[in-house]
Structure formats: C-alpha cells, structure tokens
Residue, then its C-alpha position, 0 to 999 in steps of 0.5 A: m231755414q230749418n231742415r224739416p219735411t215740407p208738404k209736397p205737391k202731387a207732382c213730386n215723386m220724392p216723398n223723403l226729400i227735405l225741401k228748402c226751395i221748390s219750383i213747380v209750374f202748372n199748365i205752361y205751354s211748351t214743346l212736346p214729343n213728336d213735334n207737338y205743342g201743349y200744356e205741361s206741369g211740373t218741376s222740370s218746366a219750372a227749373a228753366l224759369v228759375s234758372g233764367e231768373a238766377a242767371l239774370l240776377l248773377t249779372v247784377v247782385t253783389d256779395n252783401n255779406g262778404n262770404g265770397y259767394i253771391n248764390d245766397e244773395v241771388r236766392h234771397v232776391i228770388e224768394s223775397t220777390c215772389d208773388e205769394l200764392e197761398i198754396a201750402g207746399l209750393g215754396k215761396g210763390r210765383i217768381n216775379i221777374d221785372c226787367 
C-alpha cells in the first residue's frame, strides 16, 4: 500500500497524518459522562470494535507468509471482509464479524 495522504472525514483532527487504515463509527449507542447513554461518532468508538475483531482473529489466523508474525494476516482478513460503504476517505468499509 502506498504512503499517500488520504481524504479524512470531518471527525479527524490530524490533517497531516498519512492513513493506511482508518476506523470510524457514526451514531453508535454508548455510555456518556455523568451516568448517561447516547449516540456518539468518531474513531475512539471504532477502535474498540476493530480491536475486538482483531483479538478474535488472533485466535484463528496462521502465519501464511512465514514472516514469523500474524498481524499482516489479521489486517488482510479485516480489510478483505469489510462491507464496502462507497464513502470516500473512510478506509475499506464496515467491519463484518461473522462468528
């Protein structure tokens, strides 16, 4: 993958960052300060979802290319199984975890 600037969603506050992988959620129901619940959007909420998917994959993915690591295989599975959203600047799409 080339290191080139990628269009960022409005929620991104790091304009000079070169993105290779991005995760962002819109309107996810979550906990809020002061014992409240409500809808939030952003990369912080998405990080938990993608990290959870990666953790599940780490238990089943094997080192296919023999480099001694499985992070590249995990990333490939995450990116290749996304549901395409066709929204410019939002990475590969919506993660799709099918257990």
